[in-house]
Structure formats: C-alpha cells, structure tokens
N, C-alpha and C positions, 0 to 999 in steps of 0.2 A: 387396543381399542379397535372396534370395528364400527364403521358407519354403513349401515345397511340401507340402501336407497329404498324409500317407501316402506321401510320396516314398520310393523305395527305391533299392537299388544299381543297378538297371537304368533308372532315370529319368534324363532328360537335360533340361537347361534351357539356353536360349539367350536373349540379349538384344540388342536393336538400339536405337541412339540416333538419333532423327530418321529420315532416309531412308537411313541406313547399313545395311550388311548385319548379319546375325545373327552373334554370337560366342558360343562355348560358355562357360558359367559353370562354376566349379570347385566340386565337392561338398566341404563341410567339416563337421567334427564339432566343435561348440563350443556354448556357451550362447547361446540366442536373446537378442539385445539387448533386444527388446521384453519378454520374460519377466523378464529381469534388472531392468529399469526398473520393471515392474509389481510385482515382489516388494519392491523397495526403497521404492516409494511406499506400500506397505501393511505395512511392517515391524512396526508396533505391533499389528497385528491378526492376525498369523499365528503359528503355532507355531514355536519356535526351530529345530526340526529340518527344517522345510520350506525347501528351498533349490533354486534353479534347477539343473537337470542339463543335461549336454550333449545336444543334439538331433542326430538323424541325418538330418534332412530339410531342411538348409540348403545353399544354393549362393551363391557370391560371385563378383563380378567388380569390379575397381576401375573407378571412373569414368574415361573417357578424359581424359588430361591436356590435350588440345587442345579440350575442350568449352568453347565461348565462353560468356560471361555471357548470360543470357536464358532463355527457356523452351524446353524440348526434350521431344518425345514419346519415352517409353521404352516399348518393346514387349517383352514377355516371352513366350516360346513354351516350353511344357513338354510333354514326351512321356513317357508312363508306360511301364511294362514290357510293356504289351500293344499299344503303338504308337498309342495314343489321344493326340491332341494338343489342348491348350487354349492359347488366345492371349488376352492381356489387355494393356491399355496404361494409362499414367498420364502426367501432365505433371510434369516436374521443372524447378525453377527454379534456375539457377546464378547466384549473386550475384557481382558483380565483386570 
C-alpha cells in the first residue's frame, strides 16, 4: 500500500520488487490502515465522534506470490498530474 500525499485522480503509482520491472498499483478508496491503528491506540483520549474516514490517496498492489523468503528492495515510482516523478525505495523482509 502507498499513501501518496495530495495524490489525485491523475496520479499514477508503480512498484518494482528487486530487479523486476515496474507494475502499476490500483487506486483504492478506503480507510488508511495506519490511521485506523493510530485512532485505536488512542481511543481513550479522543472524542467519540472522531473516526477514521475513507482516504482518496491510497494505492494497493498484492505482494507477488512467488516472492521468496529473504530481503527484497521495493521501489515505488509516483507520477503526479503534472508529470513530475518521485522515486523511493525500502527494504522488505519476507519470512519463510
């Protein structure tokens, strides 16, 4: 899942695992799991009417089923509505 700050309907996100090619991610409208967890963790300190809402700037792609156990570089490429591109990477560890 990618949360693209200020991502809109013309934004596009792609992801690559290791040395594989980029695959497009699917834009979804749902509650951000990070926000849901944050609200749940602070349930006692927030007003009862404050609830997580659907976000319009989330993209998803299932992990490849054939991703073997070990560490993998995950690279995300985001292109905004003006054609500007940002690229970032992280390391993902798949446990056996």
